[in-house]
All heavy atoms as a GROMACS GRO file, in nm:
protein
  629
    1MET      N    1   5.918   0.712  17.025
    1MET     CA    2   5.995   0.748  17.149
    1MET      C    3   6.141   0.767  17.113
    1MET      O    4   6.196   0.689  17.033
    1MET     CB    5   5.981   0.635  17.246
    1MET     CG    6   6.054   0.658  17.374
    1MET     SD    7   6.007   0.526  17.487
    1MET     CE    8   6.155   0.509  17.577
    2LYS      N    9   6.200   0.869  17.163
    2LYS     CA   10   6.341   0.899  17.134
    2LYS      C   11   6.421   0.883  17.263
    2LYS      O   12   6.389   0.938  17.369
    2LYS     CB   13   6.356   1.039  17.082
    2LYS     CG   14   6.486   1.076  17.029
    2LYS     CD   15   6.486   1.212  16.972
    2LYS     CE   16   6.621   1.251  16.920
    2LYS     NZ   17   6.625   1.383  16.862
    3LEU      N   18   6.530   0.802  17.257
    3LEU     CA   19   6.616   0.782  17.374
    3LEU      C   20   6.726   0.890  17.378
    3LEU      O   21   6.775   0.931  17.267
    3LEU     CB   22   6.680   0.645  17.368
    3LEU     CG   23   6.590   0.524  17.369
    3LEU    CD1   24   6.668   0.397  17.348
    3LEU    CD2   25   6.519   0.518  17.499
    4SER      N   26   6.763   0.931  17.494
    4SER     CA   27   6.874   1.028  17.506
    4SER      C   28   7.005   0.955  17.479
    4SER      O   29   7.014   0.833  17.488
    4SER     CB   30   6.874   1.092  17.646
    4SER     OG   31   6.911   0.995  17.739
    5ARG      N   32   7.106   1.035  17.449
    5ARG     CA   33   7.237   0.974  17.426
    5ARG      C   34   7.293   0.897  17.548
    5ARG      O   35   7.339   0.786  17.530
    5ARG     CB   36   7.335   1.087  17.384
    5ARG     CG   37   7.472   1.035  17.336
    5ARG     CD   38   7.559   1.142  17.279
    5ARG     NE   39   7.497   1.233  17.185
    5ARG     CZ   40   7.472   1.208  17.057
    5ARG    NH1   41   7.513   1.094  17.007
    5ARG    NH2   42   7.415   1.294  16.979
    6PRO      N   43   7.283   0.952  17.675
    6PRO     CA   44   7.334   0.872  17.784
    6PRO      C   45   7.259   0.741  17.807
    6PRO      O   46   7.321   0.641  17.841
    6PRO     CB   47   7.318   0.967  17.904
    6PRO     CG   48   7.314   1.104  17.845
    6PRO     CD   49   7.251   1.089  17.711
    7ILE      N   50   7.127   0.745  17.789
    7ILE     CA   51   7.047   0.626  17.804
    7ILE      C   52   7.082   0.521  17.695
    7ILE      O   53   7.099   0.403  17.724
    7ILE     CB   54   6.898   0.656  17.808
    7ILE    CG1   55   6.858   0.745  17.926
    7ILE    CG2   56   6.814   0.525  17.798
    7ILE    CD1   57   6.877   0.674  18.057
    8SER      N   58   7.100   0.566  17.574
    8SER     CA   59   7.139   0.476  17.463
    8SER      C   60   7.273   0.414  17.494
    8SER      O   61   7.291   0.293  17.474
    8SER     CB   62   7.142   0.551  17.337
    8SER     OG   63   7.009   0.594  17.304
    9TRP      N   64   7.370   0.491  17.541
    9TRP     CA   65   7.501   0.437  17.573
    9TRP      C   66   7.491   0.338  17.686
    9TRP      O   67   7.560   0.235  17.690
    9TRP     CB   68   7.602   0.545  17.604
    9TRP     CG   69   7.666   0.601  17.481
    9TRP    CD1   70   7.647   0.729  17.430
    9TRP    CD2   71   7.755   0.538  17.394
    9TRP    NE1   72   7.720   0.743  17.313
    9TRP    CE2   73   7.790   0.629  17.290
    9TRP    CE3   74   7.814   0.410  17.390
    9TRP    CZ2   75   7.877   0.597  17.185
    9TRP    CZ3   76   7.902   0.379  17.290
    9TRP    CH2   77   7.930   0.466  17.186
   10PHE      N   78   7.412   0.371  17.787
   10PHE     CA   79   7.394   0.278  17.900
   10PHE      C   80   7.339   0.149  17.855
   10PHE      O   81   7.384   0.041  17.900
   10PHE     CB   82   7.305   0.342  18.006
   10PHE     CG   83   7.271   0.249  18.119
   10PHE    CD1   84   7.366   0.227  18.219
   10PHE    CD2   85   7.149   0.183  18.126
   10PHE    CE1   86   7.336   0.137  18.324
   10PHE    CE2   87   7.123   0.099  18.230
   10PHE     CZ   88   7.217   0.073  18.328
   11LEU      N   89   7.233   0.149  17.775
   11LEU     CA   90   7.172   0.026  17.726
   11LEU      C   91   7.272  -0.056  17.640
   11LEU      O   92   7.278  -0.179  17.656
   11LEU     CB   93   7.049   0.056  17.643
   11LEU     CG   94   6.932   0.118  17.722
   11LEU    CD1   95   6.818   0.152  17.627
   11LEU    CD2   96   6.879   0.024  17.827
   12LEU      N   97   7.349   0.009  17.555
   12LEU     CA   98   7.446  -0.065  17.477
   12LEU      C   99   7.554  -0.124  17.568
   12LEU      O  100   7.593  -0.239  17.551
   12LEU     CB  101   7.512   0.034  17.373
   12LEU     CG  102   7.611  -0.030  17.280
   12LEU    CD1  103   7.553  -0.142  17.199
   12LEU    CD2  104   7.671   0.080  17.192
   13ALA      N  105   7.602  -0.044  17.665
   13ALA     CA  106   7.702  -0.096  17.758
   13ALA      C  107   7.649  -0.212  17.838
   13ALA      O  108   7.722  -0.311  17.864
   13ALA     CB  109   7.750   0.017  17.850
   14PHE      N  110   7.523  -0.209  17.882
   14PHE     CA  111   7.460  -0.315  17.955
   14PHE      C  112   7.461  -0.446  17.870
   14PHE      O  113   7.488  -0.554  17.916
   14PHE     CB  114   7.318  -0.280  17.997
   14PHE     CG  115   7.252  -0.391  18.070
   14PHE    CD1  116   7.265  -0.407  18.207
   14PHE    CD2  117   7.169  -0.483  18.004
   14PHE    CE1  118   7.204  -0.509  18.274
   14PHE    CE2  119   7.108  -0.587  18.068
   14PHE     CZ  120   7.125  -0.600  18.204
   15GLY      N  121   7.423  -0.429  17.741
   15GLY     CA  122   7.419  -0.548  17.653
   15GLY      C  123   7.560  -0.609  17.642
   15GLY      O  124   7.571  -0.731  17.647
   16VAL      N  125   7.664  -0.528  17.620
   16VAL     CA  126   7.798  -0.581  17.607
   16VAL      C  127   7.840  -0.641  17.743
   16VAL      O  128   7.900  -0.752  17.742
   16VAL     CB  129   7.895  -0.469  17.566
   16VAL    CG1  130   8.040  -0.514  17.575
   16VAL    CG2  131   7.863  -0.420  17.427
   17TRP      N  132   7.815  -0.579  17.850
   17TRP     CA  133   7.852  -0.627  17.983
   17TRP      C  134   7.786  -0.766  18.004
   17TRP      O  135   7.847  -0.854  18.060
   17TRP     CB  136   7.806  -0.526  18.089
   17TRP     CG  137   7.822  -0.576  18.231
   17TRP    CD1  138   7.725  -0.619  18.311
   17TRP    CD2  139   7.944  -0.582  18.306
   17TRP    NE1  140   7.778  -0.654  18.433
   17TRP    CE2  141   7.914  -0.631  18.432
   17TRP    CE3  142   8.075  -0.549  18.275
   17TRP    CZ2  143   8.009  -0.654  18.531
   17TRP    CZ3  144   8.170  -0.568  18.375
   17TRP    CH2  145   8.136  -0.621  18.498
   18SER      N  146   7.661  -0.774  17.972
   18SER     CA  147   7.587  -0.901  17.994
   18SER      C  148   7.652  -1.013  17.915
   18SER      O  149   7.673  -1.127  17.970
   18SER     CB  150   7.446  -0.884  17.951
   18SER     OG  151   7.369  -1.002  17.964
   19TRP      N  152   7.695  -0.988  17.793
   19TRP     CA  153   7.762  -1.090  17.717
   19TRP      C  154   7.898  -1.129  17.777
   19TRP      O  155   7.930  -1.248  17.784
   19TRP     CB  156   7.781  -1.052  17.570
   19TRP     CG  157   7.662  -1.091  17.486
   19TRP    CD1  158   7.545  -1.024  17.471
   19TRP    CD2  159   7.650  -1.214  17.419
   19TRP    NE1  160   7.462  -1.094  17.388
   19TRP    CE2  161   7.524  -1.211  17.358
   19TRP    CE3  162   7.733  -1.322  17.397
   19TRP    CZ2  163   7.480  -1.319  17.279
   19TRP    CZ3  164   7.690  -1.426  17.323
   19TRP    CH2  165   7.563  -1.427  17.262
   20VAL      N  166   7.976  -1.032  17.816
   20VAL     CA  167   8.109  -1.057  17.875
   20VAL      C  168   8.095  -1.141  18.000
   20VAL      O  169   8.162  -1.244  18.016
   20VAL     CB  170   8.186  -0.928  17.906
   20VAL    CG1  171   8.309  -0.954  17.988
   20VAL    CG2  172   8.218  -0.853  17.775
   21ILE      N  173   8.006  -1.102  18.090
   21ILE     CA  174   7.992  -1.172  18.219
   21ILE      C  175   7.937  -1.316  18.198
   21ILE      O  176   7.993  -1.411  18.253
   21ILE     CB  177   7.896  -1.096  18.311
   21ILE    CG1  178   7.957  -0.962  18.351
   21ILE    CG2  179   7.851  -1.176  18.428
   21ILE    CD1  180   8.086  -0.981  18.430
   22TRP      N  181   7.837  -1.332  18.114
   22TRP     CA  182   7.774  -1.459  18.105
   22TRP      C  183   7.857  -1.558  18.019
   22TRP      O  184   7.854  -1.678  18.041
   22TRP     CB  185   7.631  -1.449  18.050
   22TRP     CG  186   7.542  -1.403  18.166
   22TRP    CD1  187   7.498  -1.277  18.190
   22TRP    CD2  188   7.497  -1.484  18.277
   22TRP    NE1  189   7.427  -1.273  18.305
   22TRP    CE2  190   7.422  -1.400  18.360
   22TRP    CE3  191   7.509  -1.618  18.308
   22TRP    CZ2  192   7.362  -1.445  18.480
   22TRP    CZ3  193   7.446  -1.658  18.425
   22TRP    CH2  194   7.376  -1.573  18.506
   23VAL      N  195   7.935  -1.509  17.918
   23VAL     CA  196   8.024  -1.598  17.848
   23VAL      C  197   8.131  -1.651  17.941
   23VAL      O  198   8.161  -1.772  17.940
   23VAL     CB  199   8.089  -1.522  17.724
   23VAL    CG1  200   8.210  -1.595  17.674
   23VAL    CG2  201   7.987  -1.501  17.616
   24THR      N  202   8.184  -1.563  18.026
   24THR     CA  203   8.278  -1.610  18.124
   24THR      C  204   8.216  -1.713  18.219
   24THR      O  205   8.278  -1.815  18.252
   24THR     CB  206   8.332  -1.488  18.205
   24THR    OG1  207   8.388  -1.395  18.113
   24THR    CG2  208   8.437  -1.529  18.309
   25PHE      N  209   8.092  -1.685  18.264
   25PHE     CA  210   8.028  -1.777  18.354
   25PHE      C  211   8.008  -1.912  18.290
   25PHE      O  212   8.032  -2.017  18.354
   25PHE     CB  213   7.893  -1.719  18.400
   25PHE     CG  214   7.820  -1.810  18.496
   25PHE    CD1  215   7.856  -1.810  18.631
   25PHE    CD2  216   7.721  -1.895  18.450
   25PHE    CE1  217   7.790  -1.896  18.715
   25PHE    CE2  218   7.656  -1.982  18.538
   25PHE     CZ  219   7.689  -1.980  18.672
   26VAL      N  220   7.960  -1.918  18.163
   26VAL     CA  221   7.936  -2.045  18.098
   26VAL      C  222   8.067  -2.122  18.081
   26VAL      O  223   8.072  -2.243  18.097
   26VAL     CB  224   7.865  -2.022  17.963
   26VAL    CG1  225   7.860  -2.150  17.878
   26VAL    CG2  226   7.721  -1.973  17.988
   27LYS      N  227   8.175  -2.054  18.041
   27LYS     CA  228   8.302  -2.120  18.030
   27LYS      C  229   8.343  -2.184  18.166
   27LYS      O  230   8.391  -2.300  18.168
   27LYS     CB  231   8.415  -2.019  17.989
   27LYS     CG  232   8.409  -1.980  17.848
   27LYS     CD  233   8.521  -1.884  17.816
   27LYS     CE  234   8.518  -1.832  17.674
   27LYS     NZ  235   8.624  -1.736  17.651
   28ASN      N  236   8.326  -2.111  18.274
   28ASN     CA  237   8.358  -2.166  18.406
   28ASN      C  238   8.263  -2.279  18.446
   28ASN      O  239   8.304  -2.376  18.512
   28ASN     CB  240   8.356  -2.057  18.512
   28ASN     CG  241   8.471  -1.958  18.493
   28ASN    OD1  242   8.573  -1.996  18.441
   28ASN    ND2  243   8.451  -1.835  18.536
   29LEU      N  244   8.139  -2.267  18.408
   29LEU     CA  245   8.042  -2.370  18.438
   29LEU      C  246   8.077  -2.504  18.364
   29LEU      O  247   8.070  -2.610  18.428
   29LEU     CB  248   7.902  -2.326  18.394
   29LEU     CG  249   7.786  -2.422  18.419
   29LEU    CD1  250   7.764  -2.439  18.571
   29LEU    CD2  251   7.659  -2.369  18.352
   30ILE      N  252   8.117  -2.493  18.240
   30ILE     CA  253   8.160  -2.613  18.166
   30ILE      C  254   8.287  -2.674  18.221
   30ILE      O  255   8.294  -2.797  18.226
   30ILE     CB  256   8.172  -2.576  18.016
   30ILE    CG1  257   8.034  -2.545  17.956
   30ILE    CG2  258   8.240  -2.685  17.940
   30ILE    CD1  259   8.034  -2.487  17.821
   31LYS      N  260   8.378  -2.594  18.271
   31LYS     CA  261   8.501  -2.646  18.328
   31LYS      C  262   8.489  -2.678  18.477
   31LYS      O  263   8.589  -2.702  18.544
   31LYS     CB  264   8.614  -2.545  18.311
   31LYS     CG  265   8.659  -2.525  18.168
   31LYS     CD  266   8.785  -2.442  18.165
   31LYS     CE  267   8.752  -2.300  18.120
   31LYS     NZ  268   8.866  -2.212  18.121
   32ASP      N  269   8.367  -2.681  18.531
   32ASP     CA  270   8.340  -2.701  18.674
   32ASP      C  271   8.417  -2.825  18.726
   32ASP      O  272   8.401  -2.939  18.676
   32ASP     CB  273   8.194  -2.710  18.701
   32ASP     CG  274   8.164  -2.737  18.850
   32ASP    OD1  275   8.214  -2.664  18.934
   32ASP    OD2  276   8.094  -2.839  18.879
   33GLY      N  277   8.491  -2.806  18.830
   33GLY     CA  278   8.562  -2.912  18.893
   33GLY      C  279   8.511  -2.949  19.032
   33GLY      O  280   8.556  -3.043  19.094
   34SER      N  281   8.411  -2.873  19.080
   34SER     CA  282   8.362  -2.892  19.213
   34SER      C  283   8.260  -3.005  19.222
   34SER      O  284   8.226  -3.051  19.334
   34SER     CB  285   8.300  -2.762  19.265
   34SER     OG  286   8.181  -2.735  19.198
   35GLY      N  287   8.207  -3.051  19.109
   35GLY     CA  288   8.105  -3.156  19.114
   35GLY      C  289   7.964  -3.102  19.113
   35GLY      O  290   7.870  -3.180  19.115
   36LEU      N  291   7.948  -2.971  19.117
   36LEU     CA  292   7.811  -2.913  19.112
   36LEU      C  293   7.744  -2.928  18.979
   36LEU      O  294   7.628  -2.959  18.968
   36LEU     CB  295   7.814  -2.767  19.153
   36LEU     CG  296   7.837  -2.736  19.301
   36LEU    CD1  297   7.851  -2.583  19.323
   36LEU    CD2  298   7.724  -2.788  19.386
   37ALA      N  299   7.819  -2.902  18.872
   37ALA     CA  300   7.762  -2.898  18.737
   37ALA      C  301   7.759  -3.035  18.675
   37ALA      O  302   7.670  -3.063  18.590
   37ALA     CB  303   7.841  -2.803  18.647
   38PHE      N  304   7.849  -3.122  18.706
   38PHE     CA  305   7.856  -3.256  18.648
   38PHE      C  306   7.870  -3.361  18.758
   38PHE      O  307   7.949  -3.345  18.849
   38PHE     CB  308   7.969  -3.267  18.548
   38PHE     CG  309   7.955  -3.172  18.431
   38PHE    CD1  310   8.019  -3.051  18.431
   38PHE    CD2  311   7.878  -3.208  18.327
   38PHE    CE1  312   8.005  -2.964  18.324
   38PHE    CE2  313   7.860  -3.119  18.218
   38PHE     CZ  314   7.924  -3.000  18.216
   39ASP      N  315   7.798  -3.472  18.738
   39ASP     CA  316   7.806  -3.584  18.831
   39ASP      C  317   7.841  -3.706  18.748
   39ASP      O  318   7.763  -3.753  18.666
   39ASP     CB  319   7.674  -3.606  18.902
   39ASP     CG  320   7.680  -3.712  19.011
   39ASP    OD1  321   7.792  -3.738  19.055
   39ASP    OD2  322   7.573  -3.769  19.045
   40ASP      N  323   7.966  -3.753  18.762
   40ASP     CA  324   8.015  -3.868  18.682
   40ASP      C  325   8.006  -3.835  18.530
   40ASP      O  326   7.969  -3.921  18.453
   40ASP     CB  327   7.943  -3.993  18.713
   40ASP     CG  328   7.975  -4.044  18.852
   40ASP    OD1  329   8.083  -4.018  18.903
   40ASP    OD2  330   7.885  -4.105  18.916
   41GLY      N  331   8.033  -3.710  18.492
   41GLY     CA  332   8.032  -3.675  18.352
   41GLY      C  333   7.895  -3.637  18.293
   41GLY      O  334   7.886  -3.597  18.180
   42HIS      N  335   7.791  -3.646  18.378
   42HIS     CA  336   7.658  -3.612  18.333
   42HIS      C  337   7.616  -3.475  18.396
   42HIS      O  338   7.639  -3.456  18.511
   42HIS     CB  339   7.557  -3.721  18.375
   42HIS     CG  340   7.586  -3.855  18.316
   42HIS    ND1  341   7.577  -3.881  18.184
   42HIS    CD2  342   7.632  -3.967  18.374
   42HIS    CE1  343   7.612  -4.008  18.159
   42HIS    NE2  344   7.648  -4.062  18.276
   43PRO      N  345   7.548  -3.391  18.314
   43PRO     CA  346   7.505  -3.262  18.369
   43PRO      C  347   7.399  -3.277  18.482
   43PRO      O  348   7.315  -3.366  18.473
   43PRO     CB  349   7.440  -3.194  18.247
   43PRO     CG  350   7.485  -3.269  18.127
   43PRO     CD  351   7.515  -3.405  18.171
   44THR      N  352   7.417  -3.196  18.579
   44THR     CA  353   7.322  -3.196  18.693
   44THR      C  354   7.216  -3.091  18.676
   44THR      O  355   7.222  -3.013  18.580
   44THR     CB  356   7.398  -3.170  18.825
   44THR    OG1  357   7.452  -3.040  18.820
   44THR    CG2  358   7.506  -3.273  18.854
   45ALA      N  359   7.120  -3.087  18.766
   45ALA     CA  360   7.012  -2.986  18.762
   45ALA      C  361   7.079  -2.845  18.779
   45ALA      O  362   7.030  -2.750  18.715
   45ALA     CB  363   6.911  -3.012  18.874
   46TYR      N  364   7.182  -2.838  18.859
   46TYR     CA  365   7.254  -2.708  18.878
   46TYR      C  366   7.301  -2.662  18.742
   46TYR      O  367   7.289  -2.542  18.714
   46TYR     CB  368   7.369  -2.732  18.974
   46TYR     CG  369   7.458  -2.612  18.996
   46TYR    CD1  370   7.433  -2.520  19.094
   46TYR    CD2  371   7.575  -2.595  18.916
   46TYR    CE1  372   7.517  -2.412  19.114
   46TYR    CE2  373   7.657  -2.483  18.932
   46TYR     CZ  374   7.626  -2.396  19.035
   46TYR     OH  375   7.704  -2.284  19.052
   47PHE      N  376   7.363  -2.748  18.660
   47PHE     CA  377   7.409  -2.709  18.530
   47PHE      C  378   7.298  -2.659  18.443
   47PHE      O  379   7.309  -2.552  18.381
   47PHE     CB  380   7.480  -2.832  18.469
   47PHE     CG  381   7.522  -2.808  18.321
   47PHE    CD1  382   7.639  -2.745  18.297
   47PHE    CD2  383   7.442  -2.842  18.217
   47PHE    CE1  384   7.679  -2.722  18.168
   47PHE    CE2  385   7.478  -2.818  18.085
   47PHE     CZ  386   7.600  -2.758  18.064
   48TRP      N  387   7.188  -2.734  18.433
   48TRP     CA  388   7.077  -2.695  18.344
   48TRP      C  389   7.012  -2.564  18.388
   48TRP      O  390   6.979  -2.480  18.300
   48TRP     CB  391   6.976  -2.805  18.334
   48TRP     CG  392   7.028  -2.923  18.264
   48TRP    CD1  393   7.052  -3.048  18.318
   48TRP    CD2  394   7.068  -2.934  18.128
   48TRP    NE1  395   7.109  -3.130  18.224
   48TRP    CE2  396   7.118  -3.063  18.105
   48TRP    CE3  397   7.079  -2.841  18.024
   48TRP    CZ2  398   7.168  -3.108  17.981
   48TRP    CZ3  399   7.129  -2.882  17.901
   48TRP    CH2  400   7.174  -3.012  17.881
   49VAL      N  401   6.998  -2.542  18.514
   49VAL     CA  402   6.935  -2.420  18.562
   49VAL      C  403   7.027  -2.300  18.534
   49VAL      O  404   6.977  -2.197  18.479
   49VAL     CB  405   6.909  -2.425  18.719
   49VAL    CG1  406   6.875  -2.288  18.775
   49VAL    CG2  407   6.796  -2.523  18.745
   50HIS      N  408   7.152  -2.315  18.554
   50HIS     CA  409   7.244  -2.201  18.532
   50HIS      C  410   7.266  -2.182  18.380
   50HIS      O  411   7.288  -2.065  18.339
   50HIS     CB  412   7.376  -2.222  18.608
   50HIS     CG  413   7.358  -2.195  18.750
   50HIS    ND1  414   7.309  -2.289  18.840
   50HIS    CD2  415   7.376  -2.083  18.824
   50HIS    CE1  416   7.298  -2.243  18.958
   50HIS    NE2  417   7.339  -2.110  18.953
   51LEU      N  418   7.264  -2.286  18.300
   51LEU     CA  419   7.268  -2.271  18.158
   51LEU      C  420   7.144  -2.197  18.106
   51LEU      O  421   7.157  -2.108  18.022
   51LEU     CB  422   7.286  -2.404  18.092
   51LEU     CG  423   7.307  -2.400  17.938
   51LEU    CD1  424   7.437  -2.327  17.902
   51LEU    CD2  425   7.303  -2.539  17.879
   52LEU      N  426   7.031  -2.228  18.161
   52LEU     CA  427   6.910  -2.155  18.124
   52LEU      C  428   6.916  -2.009  18.158
   52LEU      O  429   6.879  -1.919  18.080
   52LEU     CB  430   6.786  -2.219  18.187
   52LEU     CG  431   6.649  -2.153  18.161
   52LEU    CD1  432   6.615  -2.160  18.013
   52LEU    CD2  433   6.543  -2.216  18.250
   53LEU      N  434   6.966  -1.983  18.278
   53LEU     CA  435   6.987  -1.841  18.320
   53LEU      C  436   7.081  -1.769  18.225
   53LEU      O  437   7.056  -1.650  18.190
   53LEU     CB  438   7.043  -1.832  18.463
   53LEU     CG  439   6.954  -1.867  18.575
   53LEU    CD1  440   7.033  -1.873  18.707
   53LEU    CD2  441   6.844  -1.764  18.589
   54ALA      N  442   7.185  -1.835  18.181
   54ALA     CA  443   7.280  -1.771  18.090
   54ALA      C  444   7.217  -1.744  17.955
   54ALA      O  445   7.231  -1.638  17.899
   54ALA     CB  446   7.405  -1.864  18.073
   55VAL      N  447   7.140  -1.837  17.904
   55VAL     CA  448   7.077  -1.824  17.775
   55VAL      C  449   6.976  -1.707  17.778
   55VAL      O  450   6.969  -1.620  17.688
   55VAL     CB  451   7.006  -1.952  17.726
   55VAL    CG1  452   6.917  -1.930  17.607
   55VAL    CG2  453   7.111  -2.057  17.698
   56VAL      N  454   6.897  -1.699  17.888
   56VAL     CA  455   6.801  -1.588  17.901
   56VAL      C  456   6.876  -1.455  17.911
   56VAL      O  457   6.839  -1.355  17.851
   56VAL     CB  458   6.708  -1.609  18.022
   56VAL    CG1  459   6.629  -1.487  18.056
   56VAL    CG2  460   6.619  -1.728  18.000
   57SER      N  461   6.985  -1.452  17.979
   57SER     CA  462   7.067  -1.332  17.991
   57SER      C  463   7.129  -1.292  17.863
   57SER      O  464   7.143  -1.171  17.830
   57SER     CB  465   7.175  -1.348  18.100
   57SER     OG  466   7.116  -1.362  18.226
   58PHE      N  467   7.175  -1.391  17.780
   58PHE     CA  468   7.220  -1.361  17.645
   58PHE      C  469   7.115  -1.294  17.561
   58PHE      O  470   7.138  -1.194  17.495
   58PHE     CB  471   7.268  -1.487  17.572
   58PHE     CG  472   7.396  -1.548  17.627
   58PHE    CD1  473   7.410  -1.684  17.630
   58PHE    CD2  474   7.504  -1.468  17.666
   58PHE    CE1  475   7.528  -1.745  17.674
   58PHE    CE2  476   7.621  -1.526  17.713
   58PHE     CZ  477   7.631  -1.666  17.716
   59VAL      N  478   6.998  -1.349  17.564
   59VAL     CA  479   6.884  -1.294  17.486
   59VAL      C  480   6.852  -1.151  17.533
   59VAL      O  481   6.844  -1.061  17.450
   59VAL     CB  482   6.761  -1.386  17.490
   59VAL    CG1  483   6.644  -1.320  17.429
   59VAL    CG2  484   6.793  -1.517  17.420
   60LEU      N  485   6.832  -1.138  17.663
   60LEU     CA  486   6.803  -1.005  17.714
   60LEU      C  487   6.916  -0.901  17.690
   60LEU      O  488   6.888  -0.787  17.654
   60LEU     CB  489   6.771  -1.010  17.865
   60LEU     CG  490   6.640  -1.084  17.900
   60LEU    CD1  491   6.629  -1.092  18.053
   60LEU    CD2  492   6.521  -1.013  17.840
   61GLY      N  493   7.038  -0.943  17.708
   61GLY     CA  494   7.153  -0.854  17.678
   61GLY      C  495   7.157  -0.812  17.530
   61GLY      O  496   7.184  -0.696  17.502
   62THR      N  497   7.126  -0.910  17.447
   62THR     CA  498   7.124  -0.878  17.301
   62THR      C  499   7.014  -0.776  17.265
   62THR      O  500   7.039  -0.677  17.196
   62THR     CB  501   7.107  -1.002  17.220
   62THR    OG1  502   7.217  -1.092  17.248
   62THR    CG2  503   7.107  -0.972  17.069
   63VAL      N  504   6.894  -0.799  17.320
   63VAL     CA  505   6.781  -0.712  17.294
   63VAL      C  506   6.804  -0.572  17.349
   63VAL      O  507   6.785  -0.470  17.280
   63VAL     CB  508   6.649  -0.773  17.348
   63VAL    CG1  509   6.533  -0.673  17.344
   63VAL    CG2  510   6.616  -0.901  17.270
   64ILE      N  511   6.849  -0.566  17.472
   64ILE     CA  512   6.876  -0.439  17.536
   64ILE      C  513   6.990  -0.363  17.467
   64ILE      O  514   6.978  -0.239  17.442
   64ILE     CB  515   6.904  -0.457  17.686
   64ILE    CG1  516   6.776  -0.500  17.757
   64ILE    CG2  517   6.960  -0.328  17.753
   64ILE    CD1  518   6.795  -0.548  17.897
   65GLY      N  519   7.094  -0.433  17.431
   65GLY     CA  520   7.204  -0.370  17.359
   65GLY      C  521   7.162  -0.320  17.218
   65GLY      O  522   7.201  -0.212  17.177
   66ALA      N  523   7.075  -0.397  17.152
   66ALA     CA  524   7.022  -0.355  17.021
   66ALA      C  525   6.936  -0.228  17.037
   66ALA      O  526   6.943  -0.142  16.946
   66ALA     CB  527   6.944  -0.466  16.962
   67ILE      N  528   6.858  -0.220  17.140
   67ILE     CA  529   6.778  -0.099  17.162
   67ILE      C  530   6.870   0.024  17.180
   67ILE      O  531   6.849   0.130  17.128
   67ILE     CB  532   6.686  -0.118  17.286
   67ILE    CG1  533   6.578  -0.217  17.253
   67ILE    CG2  534   6.623   0.018  17.323
   67ILE    CD1  535   6.496  -0.262  17.373
   68GLY      N  536   6.976   0.009  17.260
   68GLY     CA  537   7.074   0.112  17.277
   68GLY      C  538   7.141   0.152  17.148
   68GLY      O  539   7.158   0.269  17.119
   69LEU      N  540   7.177   0.053  17.066
   69LEU     CA  541   7.240   0.083  16.941
   69LEU      C  542   7.144   0.156  16.843
   69LEU      O  543   7.184   0.255  16.776
   69LEU     CB  544   7.288  -0.046  16.875
   69LEU     CG  545   7.370  -0.036  16.747
   69LEU    CD1  546   7.494   0.046  16.772
   69LEU    CD2  547   7.402  -0.175  16.692
   70ARG      N  548   7.021   0.111  16.840
   70ARG     CA  549   6.923   0.179  16.759
   70ARG      C  550   6.901   0.321  16.804
   70ARG      O  551   6.881   0.413  16.721
   70ARG     CB  552   6.790   0.103  16.759
   70ARG     CG  553   6.793  -0.026  16.680
   70ARG     CD  554   6.663  -0.096  16.680
   70ARG     NE  555   6.569  -0.015  16.600
   70ARG     CZ  556   6.444  -0.052  16.583
   70ARG    NH1  557   6.397  -0.158  16.635
   70ARG    NH2  558   6.366   0.027  16.509
   71GLY      N  559   6.901   0.344  16.939
   71GLY     CA  560   6.892   0.479  16.992
   71GLY      C  561   7.004   0.572  16.948
   71GLY      O  562   6.983   0.684  16.911
   72LEU      N  563   7.126   0.516  16.951
   72LEU     CA  564   7.242   0.593  16.908
   72LEU      C  565   7.235   0.623  16.759
   72LEU      O  566   7.269   0.734  16.714
   72LEU     CB  567   7.371   0.520  16.943
   72LEU     CG  568   7.408   0.516  17.088
   72LEU    CD1  569   7.527   0.425  17.111
   72LEU    CD2  570   7.436   0.656  17.144
   73ARG      N  571   7.195   0.524  16.678
   73ARG     CA  572   7.185   0.552  16.534
   73ARG      C  573   7.078   0.651  16.504
   73ARG      O  574   7.097   0.736  16.409
   73ARG     CB  575   7.154   0.417  16.463
   73ARG     CG  576   7.275   0.327  16.454
   73ARG     CD  577   7.238   0.204  16.382
   73ARG     NE  578   7.358   0.117  16.364
   73ARG     CZ  579   7.353  -0.007  16.319
   73ARG    NH1  580   7.243  -0.058  16.285
   73ARG    NH2  581   7.466  -0.076  16.315
   74ALA      N  582   6.967   0.650  16.574
   74ALA     CA  583   6.861   0.746  16.552
   74ALA      C  584   6.910   0.887  16.587
   74ALA      O  585   6.878   0.981  16.519
   74ALA     CB  586   6.735   0.709  16.630
   75LEU      N  587   6.986   0.900  16.695
   75LEU     CA  588   7.039   1.032  16.732
   75LEU      C  589   7.135   1.083  16.627
   75LEU      O  590   7.142   1.202  16.602
   75LEU     CB  591   7.107   1.021  16.869
   75LEU     CG  592   7.016   1.006  16.991
   75LEU    CD1  593   7.092   0.969  17.115
   75LEU    CD2  594   6.937   1.134  17.009
   76ARG      N  595   7.216   0.994  16.568
   76ARG     CA  596   7.314   1.034  16.467
   76ARG      C  597   7.243   1.085  16.343
   76ARG      O  598   7.283   1.180  16.279
   76ARG     CB  599   7.406   0.918  16.430
   76ARG     CG  600   7.514   0.960  16.340
   76ARG     CD  601   7.609   0.858  16.296
   76ARG     NE  602   7.632   0.749  16.388
   76ARG     CZ  603   7.678   0.631  16.351
   76ARG    NH1  604   7.710   0.608  16.226
   76ARG    NH2  605   7.694   0.538  16.443
   77ARG      N  606   7.130   1.022  16.302
   77ARG     CA  607   7.055   1.064  16.188
   77ARG      C  608   6.986   1.198  16.204
   77ARG      O  609   6.977   1.275  16.110
   77ARG     CB  610   6.948   0.960  16.148
   77ARG     CG  611   7.002   0.838  16.078
   77ARG     CD  612   6.883   0.758  16.028
   77ARG     NE  613   6.801   0.713  16.139
   77ARG     CZ  614   6.790   0.588  16.179
   77ARG    NH1  615   6.850   0.491  16.114
   77ARG    NH2  616   6.712   0.561  16.282
   78THR      N  617   6.946   1.229  16.325
   78THR     CA  618   6.872   1.354  16.353
   78THR      C  619   6.963   1.473  16.383
   78THR      O  620   6.922   1.584  16.375
   78THR     CB  621   6.777   1.339  16.473
   78THR    OG1  622   6.842   1.302  16.584
   78THR    CG2  623   6.668   1.237  16.437
   79SER      N  624   7.093   1.446  16.408
   79SER     CA  625   7.181   1.557  16.442
   79SER      C  626   7.265   1.597  16.327
   79SER      O  627   7.275   1.553  16.221
   79SER     CB  628   7.269   1.530  16.561
   79SER     OG  629   7.329   1.403  16.556
   0.00000   0.00000   0.00000
């Protein structure tokens, strides 16, 4: 299967976007001052659920971005 140039760029951009958004979210989650993420210094269920969401998003963003990068490299070799 061959990906088009716009689709490859979109997938790569999605992967980068996912990392930027979720890294920012995890930083904010760790610095949480509202009491949702930590209760007396101990992580809450809210923290663990959102950390799991972030890790899954990191993995998916990496895989999707890698697919886009491979698509761009394949287009460069054939042109």
